[in-house]
N, C-alpha and C positions, 0 to 999 in steps of 0.2 A: 955511398959507401957505408954510412951509418945504418942505413936500411938493411944493407946485406949482412951486416954483423948482427943485427937484431933478429933477423928472420929465423935463423937456426935456434936462437934461445926461445922464440915464440913458439916454434914448433915443438921444441922440447917440452915446454910448459903445458901446451895443448895436449900433447901425448901423455904426459904424466896425469893431467887432470882426467883425460878420457879413461885411462886404465884405472884410476882411482875410483871412478864412478861406476864402472862395469859391475864390481861385485855387489854394489848396493842395489842396482837395477835387477840383478840375478836373484838377489835375496828377496826383493819385493815380488818378483814373478813367482818365486817358490812359495812365498807366504800366501799369495793369492791363489795359487793352484792347490795348495794344501787345504784350503777352505772351501773348494769347489768339489762337489760330489756328483757323479754321473749315475743315475739310476735308470736302468731299463726295466720297464714294467708292462703289464697287459693293458690293453685298452679299457678293460672293465674297471680297473682301479682309477683310471682317469675319466672315463664317461660317467661313472657313477658319482663323481665329485668328492670321492673320499680323500684323494691325495690333496686336493685343494683345501680340504679341511684340516688335514693332519700336518702337512709339511711346513706351513708358516710357523706353527708352534715350535716344531723341532729346530727350524732355522734361527728363531729368536733365542732359543734355549741354548743352542750350541755354537752359533756363529757360522755354521756351514750354509752354503748356497747350494741347493739341490737342482740340478738339470735333469728333467724328466724326459725320458724318450719312451713314449707309449706305442708299443708294437705288439704283435702276437707273441705268445710264449716262445715259440720255436725261434723267431728272430731275436728276441731278447736274450736267449741262451746262446745263440750264435755270436751276438755282440760280446757276451761274457767270454766265450771261448777265444774270441779274437783279441781280448783285452781292451776292447773299445769303451767299456764301462767299468765301474767299480763294484757295483752291487746289482742284483736282479731280484725282483719281486713277481712271482709268476704262479701259475695254477696247473701244473701237469706233474704230479708227484713221480711217475716213472721216468720222465724226461729229466726231471730235476735230480733224481738220484744218479742217473747216468752222468749228468754234468759233474756231479761230485766224485763219482767213482773214476771218472777219466782225469781227474786232477785239475779240472777247470775251475771248480768251486771249492770252498773250504768246508762248509757244512750246511745242510738244509735245516732251517729253523722254522717251526710252525708259526704262523702269525694269526690266521683267521680262516673262516669258512663261510660259504653259503651253499647254494645248490643250483643246479640247472633246472630250467623249465622249458616246455615246449609251448610256444605261442603260435596262434593262427587266426584265421578269419572268424568273425563272430558266428557265422553260419556253420562252422566246422564241417565242411563237406566230407571229410574222412572219417567223421565220428570218432575223433581221437579222444574226446572227453569220456567215452565209455571204455577206454583201455584199462586192462588190468595191470600193466607194467609199462616202463619206458620202452622196452623192447616191443611190446604189443603195440604201442603208439606209433612207433616208426613203421612196423609192419603194416598197419592200417593205411598209412600215408603211401607207402610204396604200392600197396595193392590197388589203392584207388587212383594212383599217379596224380594225386593233388600236388601242386607246385611246392616244392621244398627248396629254400635258399640256404646253401651251405656257405659258411665263411670262406672256406678253401684257401686259408692263409697260414696253415701250420700253427695256428694259435692254440691255447689250451682248450678252448671250446670247440675248435675244429678237431683236435685230437680226440676229445670226448666223444663227439658226434660220430667220427669214424669208428671208434671202438664199439659204440652202440650198434651201428649197422653191422659190423662184424659179428658181434654176439647174436644179432638177429638172423645171421646167415644171408644177408642181402648185400648185393653189390649195387649200390645206387647209380643208375645211369638212364639216360633218356631225356627227353625234353622237359620233363617234370622235375629234374634234379639239376640245379643250377648253382655253380660255384661262383661266388662274387669276388673273392680275393680282397675282401674289405674288412674293416673293423666292425665291432658289434653294432655300434650306433648306425652305421651306414646300412648294415644288413637288416636291421629292424625297419629302417625307413623303406628299403626296397621291398621287404616282405609286406609291409602295410600297402604300398602302392600296387603290388601284384596280387594282394589277397592270398598270400603264401604262408606256409608254415616255416618255422625255424627253431633252432635250439639256442637259448640265450641264458647267460648267467642271471640270477635273480636280481643282483645289484644293478646292473645296467638296465634290466626291464623296468625296475621300480623308478629309475631316474627318467625313463623314456615313456612310460605307459600313458601318461596324460597326452602325449603328442601322437599316440599310435591308435589306429582303428583296430588293432589286433587284441586278442585276449589270451589268457593262459588257458590252454586246452588239456594240458597234462602236467601234473607235479607230484612230488612226494615219494617217489621210488628211491630206496637207498642208493641204487646205482647212479643217481644223478647228484650225489654229494660232490662238492666242489671245494677242495681245500687249497690254501695259498701258503707258499713258503718264501722265505727270503734267504739268499745265499751271497756271501761275499766272494768276489772273484779272487782266485788264489794268488797272493803276492809272490809266491815262490816261482810261479810261471811268469808273472808280469810284475817285476819289481816296481815299475813306475806308477802303478795304479794307486789310488788313495785308499789304502787298506785301513787306516786309522778312521777316516770318514765313513767307510762302509760299516766298520764295527760299531761306530757311534749311532749310526741309524738303526742298526740291528738291535743294539742294547735298548735304545729308546722306544722303538716300535714294539718290542716285546715286554717292556717295563709296565708296571701297573698303570702309569699315566698314559702311555701309548695304547695299551689295551682298553683302558677305560674310554678313551676318545673313540676307538673303533666301535666299541660296544654302545656308544651313545649317539652314533651317527645314524640319523634316519632321514628318509624322504617321504613326505606325505603321511608321517606317523608310522612308517614301517622301518624296521631295522634291516639295513642292507647286508651287513656282515657280522658274524659272531667271532669275537676274539678267541683264540685257542692256544696262545703261548702259555707256558707254565708259570703263571704269575698268582698262584693261589686262588683265592676266592674271586679274584677280579675276572678271570677267564677260565671257564671250565668247558673243556671240549665235550660237546654232546652230539657227536656224530650219529646219524641214524644207524640202527643195527644193521650190520652187513656192509656198511660203507667202508671203502678203503681209503686210508690216509697214509 
Protein backbone atom coordinates (compact mmCIF):
# COMPACT_ATOMS: atom_id res chain seq x y z
CA UNK A 1 0.00 0.00 0.00
CA UNK A 2 2.83 2.33 0.85
CA UNK A 3 4.39 1.48 -2.49
CA UNK A 4 1.22 2.40 -4.34
CA UNK A 5 1.11 5.77 -2.59
CA UNK A 6 4.72 6.55 -3.39
CA UNK A 7 4.67 5.62 -7.07
CA UNK A 8 2.61 8.59 -8.26
CA UNK A 9 4.90 10.89 -6.26
CA UNK A 10 7.96 9.23 -7.84
CA UNK A 11 6.52 9.61 -11.34
CA UNK A 12 5.69 13.22 -10.58
CA UNK A 13 9.27 14.03 -9.52
CA UNK A 14 10.69 12.11 -12.46
CA UNK A 15 8.49 14.02 -14.86
CA UNK A 16 9.46 17.36 -13.31
CA UNK A 17 13.15 16.45 -13.48
CA UNK A 18 12.80 15.34 -17.11
CA UNK A 19 11.11 18.53 -18.19
CA UNK A 20 13.57 20.62 -16.22
CA UNK A 21 16.50 19.00 -18.00
CA UNK A 22 15.10 19.29 -21.52
CA UNK A 23 15.81 23.02 -21.97
CA UNK A 24 19.43 22.55 -20.89
CA UNK A 25 20.02 19.77 -23.42
CA UNK A 26 18.33 21.83 -26.10
CA UNK A 27 20.53 24.81 -25.23
CA UNK A 28 23.63 22.63 -25.33
CA UNK A 29 22.64 21.31 -28.76
CA UNK A 30 22.02 24.84 -30.01
CA UNK A 31 25.39 26.02 -28.73
CA UNK A 32 27.14 23.07 -30.37
CA UNK A 33 25.38 23.59 -33.70
CA UNK A 34 26.08 27.33 -33.63
CA UNK A 35 29.81 26.60 -33.56
CA UNK A 36 29.69 24.13 -36.45
CA UNK A 37 30.11 25.52 -39.95
CA UNK A 38 29.40 23.60 -43.16
CA UNK A 39 31.59 24.64 -46.09
CA UNK A 40 31.02 23.30 -49.60
CA UNK A 41 34.05 23.91 -51.75
CA UNK A 42 35.88 22.67 -54.80
CA UNK A 43 38.19 19.69 -54.86
CA UNK A 44 41.03 22.04 -55.86
CA UNK A 45 41.05 23.83 -52.51
CA UNK A 46 41.11 20.44 -50.79
CA UNK A 47 43.51 18.58 -53.11
CA UNK A 48 46.00 21.42 -53.08
CA UNK A 49 46.26 21.30 -49.29
CA UNK A 50 45.20 24.95 -48.94
CA UNK A 51 42.28 24.35 -46.58
CA UNK A 52 44.30 22.03 -44.37
CA UNK A 53 46.68 24.95 -43.97
CA UNK A 54 44.09 27.70 -43.43
CA UNK A 55 41.20 26.24 -41.45
CA UNK A 56 42.98 25.07 -38.27
CA UNK A 57 44.07 28.68 -37.67
CA UNK A 58 40.53 29.98 -38.27
CA UNK A 59 39.09 27.35 -35.94
CA UNK A 60 41.53 28.18 -33.14
CA UNK A 61 40.91 31.89 -33.56
CA UNK A 62 37.10 31.75 -33.65
CA UNK A 63 36.06 28.53 -31.92
CA UNK A 64 34.17 27.31 -34.98
CA UNK A 65 34.54 23.77 -36.29
CA UNK A 66 34.44 23.68 -40.10
CA UNK A 67 33.05 20.60 -41.84
CA UNK A 68 34.45 20.65 -45.39
CA UNK A 69 32.51 19.03 -48.24
CA UNK A 70 34.86 18.95 -51.24
CA UNK A 71 32.89 18.53 -54.47
CA UNK A 72 32.69 20.14 -57.88
CA UNK A 73 31.52 23.75 -58.07
CA UNK A 74 28.17 22.76 -59.60
CA UNK A 75 27.38 20.38 -56.74
CA UNK A 76 28.63 22.86 -54.13
CA UNK A 77 26.23 25.49 -55.46
CA UNK A 78 23.37 22.97 -55.53
CA UNK A 79 24.05 22.16 -51.89
CA UNK A 80 23.87 25.88 -51.17
CA UNK A 81 20.58 26.20 -53.08
CA UNK A 82 19.15 23.33 -51.03
CA UNK A 83 20.28 24.84 -47.74
CA UNK A 84 22.54 21.87 -47.00
CA UNK A 85 25.59 24.06 -46.27
CA UNK A 86 26.21 27.47 -44.77
CA UNK A 87 28.82 28.87 -47.15
CA UNK A 88 30.41 27.99 -50.51
CA UNK A 89 33.93 28.61 -51.83
CA UNK A 90 34.01 27.94 -55.57
CA UNK A 91 35.48 29.02 -58.91
CA UNK A 92 32.91 29.65 -61.62
CA UNK A 93 32.05 33.39 -61.60
CA UNK A 94 29.05 33.19 -63.97
CA UNK A 95 27.47 30.34 -61.99
CA UNK A 96 28.29 32.11 -58.72
CA UNK A 97 26.59 35.32 -59.87
CA UNK A 98 23.52 33.35 -60.93
CA UNK A 99 23.49 31.73 -57.47
CA UNK A 100 23.38 35.21 -55.91
CA UNK A 101 20.90 36.64 -58.42
CA UNK A 102 18.49 33.78 -57.70
CA UNK A 103 18.56 34.68 -54.02
CA UNK A 104 20.34 31.52 -52.90
CA UNK A 105 23.46 33.43 -51.85
CA UNK A 106 24.00 36.80 -50.20
CA UNK A 107 27.02 38.25 -52.03
CA UNK A 108 30.00 36.96 -53.98
CA UNK A 109 33.26 38.04 -52.35
CA UNK A 110 36.63 37.71 -54.10
CA UNK A 111 39.14 35.51 -52.28
CA UNK A 112 41.99 34.47 -54.58
CA UNK A 113 42.89 33.29 -58.06
CA UNK A 114 45.26 31.10 -60.00
CA UNK A 115 45.00 29.80 -63.55
CA UNK A 116 44.24 26.70 -65.54
CA UNK A 117 46.91 24.81 -67.45
CA UNK A 118 46.75 22.03 -70.01
CA UNK A 119 48.88 19.05 -69.04
CA UNK A 120 49.72 16.04 -71.17
CA UNK A 121 52.25 13.32 -71.91
CA UNK A 122 55.91 14.27 -72.10
CA UNK A 123 56.05 13.34 -75.79
CA UNK A 124 53.24 15.84 -76.55
CA UNK A 125 51.77 13.88 -79.51
CA UNK A 126 49.33 16.69 -80.36
CA UNK A 127 52.10 19.35 -80.39
CA UNK A 128 50.15 21.37 -77.85
CA UNK A 129 53.30 23.13 -76.65
CA UNK A 130 53.49 25.02 -79.95
CA UNK A 131 49.97 26.43 -79.55
CA UNK A 132 49.34 30.15 -79.85
CA UNK A 133 46.36 30.17 -77.45
CA UNK A 134 44.29 27.95 -75.19
CA UNK A 135 41.74 27.57 -77.98
CA UNK A 136 44.48 26.57 -80.42
CA UNK A 137 45.75 24.00 -77.89
CA UNK A 138 42.37 22.27 -77.67
CA UNK A 139 41.97 22.45 -81.44
CA UNK A 140 45.26 20.59 -81.85
CA UNK A 141 44.13 17.90 -79.41
CA UNK A 142 40.81 17.44 -81.20
CA UNK A 143 42.46 17.38 -84.65
CA UNK A 144 44.97 14.73 -83.62
CA UNK A 145 42.34 12.88 -81.57
CA UNK A 146 44.83 12.49 -78.75
CA UNK A 147 43.15 11.19 -75.61
CA UNK A 148 41.63 13.95 -73.49
CA UNK A 149 40.20 13.25 -70.04
CA UNK A 150 37.38 15.57 -69.04
CA UNK A 151 36.24 15.83 -65.44
CA UNK A 152 32.66 15.62 -66.66
CA UNK A 153 31.34 16.50 -63.21
CA UNK A 154 29.92 20.03 -63.58
CA UNK A 155 32.86 21.39 -61.57
CA UNK A 156 34.36 24.82 -62.14
CA UNK A 157 37.14 23.17 -64.12
CA UNK A 158 34.61 21.25 -66.21
CA UNK A 159 32.62 24.44 -66.85
CA UNK A 160 35.80 26.20 -68.00
CA UNK A 161 36.79 23.31 -70.25
CA UNK A 162 33.37 23.19 -71.92
CA UNK A 163 33.45 26.95 -72.51
CA UNK A 164 36.85 26.58 -74.19
CA UNK A 165 35.57 23.87 -76.52
CA UNK A 166 32.57 26.07 -77.34
CA UNK A 167 34.82 29.04 -78.09
CA UNK A 168 36.87 26.78 -80.35
CA UNK A 169 33.73 25.76 -82.23
CA UNK A 170 34.34 22.11 -81.35
CA UNK A 171 31.92 19.57 -79.93
CA UNK A 172 34.26 17.01 -78.35
CA UNK A 173 33.10 13.45 -78.90
CA UNK A 174 34.44 10.08 -79.91
CA UNK A 175 36.80 7.56 -78.34
CA UNK A 176 39.50 10.17 -77.78
CA UNK A 177 37.28 12.29 -75.49
CA UNK A 178 36.50 10.62 -72.17
CA UNK A 179 34.41 11.97 -69.32
CA UNK A 180 35.54 10.71 -65.94
CA UNK A 181 32.93 12.15 -63.58
CA UNK A 182 35.72 12.45 -61.00
CA UNK A 183 37.61 15.08 -59.02
CA UNK A 184 40.79 16.73 -60.25
CA UNK A 185 43.21 14.47 -58.40
CA UNK A 186 41.63 11.32 -59.81
CA UNK A 187 41.53 12.81 -63.32
CA UNK A 188 45.23 13.66 -63.16
CA UNK A 189 45.94 10.09 -62.09
CA UNK A 190 43.85 8.69 -64.97
CA UNK A 191 45.46 11.05 -67.46
CA UNK A 192 48.91 9.93 -66.36
CA UNK A 193 47.99 6.27 -66.70
CA UNK A 194 46.51 6.78 -70.18
CA UNK A 195 49.13 9.29 -71.42
CA UNK A 196 46.27 11.72 -71.96
CA UNK A 197 45.76 15.47 -71.92
CA UNK A 198 43.55 17.27 -69.43
CA UNK A 199 42.75 20.73 -68.11
CA UNK A 200 43.65 21.35 -64.46
CA UNK A 201 43.87 24.25 -62.09
CA UNK A 202 47.47 25.13 -61.34
CA UNK A 203 47.08 24.68 -57.59
CA UNK A 204 46.08 21.02 -57.85
CA UNK A 205 48.73 20.41 -60.51
CA UNK A 206 51.50 21.80 -58.31
CA UNK A 207 50.35 19.55 -55.48
CA UNK A 208 50.32 16.46 -57.74
CA UNK A 209 53.09 17.10 -60.25
CA UNK A 210 55.77 15.07 -58.48
CA UNK A 211 53.49 12.03 -58.62
CA UNK A 212 52.58 12.42 -62.29
CA UNK A 213 54.39 11.53 -65.55
CA UNK A 214 52.58 14.41 -67.24
CA UNK A 215 53.95 17.88 -67.90
CA UNK A 216 52.46 21.30 -68.59
CA UNK A 217 51.97 21.52 -72.33
CA UNK A 218 50.23 24.89 -72.46
CA UNK A 219 49.80 27.84 -70.07
CA UNK A 220 49.62 31.61 -69.94
CA UNK A 221 46.55 32.57 -71.99
CA UNK A 222 44.38 35.14 -70.12
CA UNK A 223 41.36 33.01 -71.02
CA UNK A 224 42.68 30.43 -68.55
CA UNK A 225 42.38 32.81 -65.59
CA UNK A 226 40.74 31.05 -62.61
CA UNK A 227 39.16 33.24 -59.88
CA UNK A 228 37.63 31.97 -56.62
CA UNK A 229 34.77 33.52 -54.69
CA UNK A 230 33.12 32.85 -51.33
CA UNK A 231 29.37 33.24 -50.78
CA UNK A 232 27.22 32.92 -47.67
CA UNK A 233 23.98 31.01 -48.21
CA UNK A 234 21.00 33.35 -47.84
CA UNK A 235 19.54 33.13 -44.30
CA UNK A 236 16.32 34.75 -45.56
CA UNK A 237 15.72 31.57 -47.56
CA UNK A 238 17.10 29.15 -44.95
CA UNK A 239 16.74 30.63 -41.43
CA UNK A 240 18.36 27.57 -39.80
CA UNK A 241 21.75 27.91 -41.49
CA UNK A 242 24.73 29.22 -39.55
CA UNK A 243 24.86 32.68 -41.10
CA UNK A 244 27.00 34.06 -38.27
CA UNK A 245 29.60 31.33 -38.84
CA UNK A 246 29.51 31.85 -42.60
CA UNK A 247 30.15 35.57 -42.17
CA UNK A 248 32.93 34.89 -39.68
CA UNK A 249 34.72 32.70 -42.24
CA UNK A 250 34.22 35.27 -45.00
CA UNK A 251 35.51 38.06 -42.78
CA UNK A 252 38.56 36.07 -41.78
CA UNK A 253 39.55 34.62 -45.17
CA UNK A 254 39.36 38.10 -46.74
CA UNK A 255 41.15 39.80 -43.83
CA UNK A 256 44.84 40.73 -43.99
CA UNK A 257 45.67 37.63 -41.91
CA UNK A 258 43.68 35.25 -44.11
CA UNK A 259 44.96 36.79 -47.31
CA UNK A 260 48.52 36.72 -46.07
CA UNK A 261 48.22 33.01 -45.31
CA UNK A 262 46.84 32.33 -48.80
CA UNK A 263 49.65 34.36 -50.33
CA UNK A 264 52.31 32.50 -48.40
CA UNK A 265 51.10 28.97 -49.09
CA UNK A 266 53.51 27.23 -51.43
CA UNK A 267 54.25 23.72 -52.64
CA UNK A 268 57.80 22.93 -53.80
CA UNK A 269 58.55 26.64 -53.71
CA UNK A 270 55.65 27.60 -55.99
CA UNK A 271 52.74 29.83 -54.97
CA UNK A 272 49.45 27.99 -55.51
CA UNK A 273 47.01 30.88 -55.17
CA UNK A 274 47.24 34.65 -55.31
CA UNK A 275 45.02 36.49 -52.77
CA UNK A 276 42.61 38.95 -54.36
CA UNK A 277 40.33 40.32 -51.62
CA UNK A 278 40.31 44.06 -51.07
CA UNK A 279 42.75 44.18 -48.16
CA UNK A 280 45.08 46.94 -49.27
CA UNK A 281 48.70 46.10 -49.94
CA UNK A 282 48.33 42.53 -48.67
CA UNK A 283 46.39 41.37 -51.71
CA UNK A 284 46.47 43.10 -55.06
CA UNK A 285 44.54 41.54 -57.87
CA UNK A 286 46.83 41.19 -60.86
CA UNK A 287 44.67 39.30 -63.28
CA UNK A 288 46.09 38.89 -66.77
CA UNK A 289 44.91 41.46 -69.28
CA UNK A 290 41.63 40.37 -70.79
CA UNK A 291 40.80 37.89 -68.03
CA UNK A 292 37.23 37.93 -66.75
CA UNK A 293 36.58 38.08 -63.03
